[in-house]
N, C-alpha and C positions, 0 to 999 in steps of 0.2 A: 383819343386813347380812352379803354376799358379801364373796369375794376370791379373789386370784388369786395366791397365794403356793405355793400347786403349780407350779400352771402356771412360772411363774418361778425354780423350785429347777431344776426340770429342763432349763428356756435355759439357766443359768447352773452348772449340777451342783453342784451345793451338798447335802446331806445337811438331814434336817429338825435333828439331832445340832450342825451346822454353823453352821446358821443360829441356832442356839439358844445359840450362844456367842458367838457376833458381837457379838445383841443382845441377850444377860446375861437370859434367862429358860431356863425350861428347855426338852427338846428334847415331854414332854408339852403345854409352852403353844403351840407350832409348831402341832403335832397339833390342839388344841384348834381353833386360829383357824382352820388348814386346813378344820376337820367343822364349819367354821359355829359354833362351842358356845360360843366367847370372843371379842367385841371385842375389838380394845385399845385401848391409852390411844393418845392424838395423839404422845403424844411416842414410844411402840413403832411405831407407825403410820409417822413418820415417820423413823423408824432403818432400818427394812424395805426403805422407798421408796427412801433415800439407798444404802442395798444393792445394789438393783436397778435404780439411778437411773431410775425413774422415778416420774412424777407421781404422788401419794395414793390423786389418783380414779385412776389405772388399774389401781391392784394392790384399791382398798378401793372398792367401790360398793352404794349401796343396792339391795336387794331391792324387787322390785315390789307386796311387801305390808307393806315397810316405812314 
């Protein structure tokens, strides 16, 4: 699964550390999600979509190989 978290963070001027604190995870977890090394839970994905005020499917999407 791919995501646009890094782009959304830049648009909203939020650091990895800020986002991590808001959603209750470590900065390393945010980094791993941005690098597509960690797939968030549904609850976590919903928290992220709420922060960026976008539907989940506009932030997270399946790679053509998934």
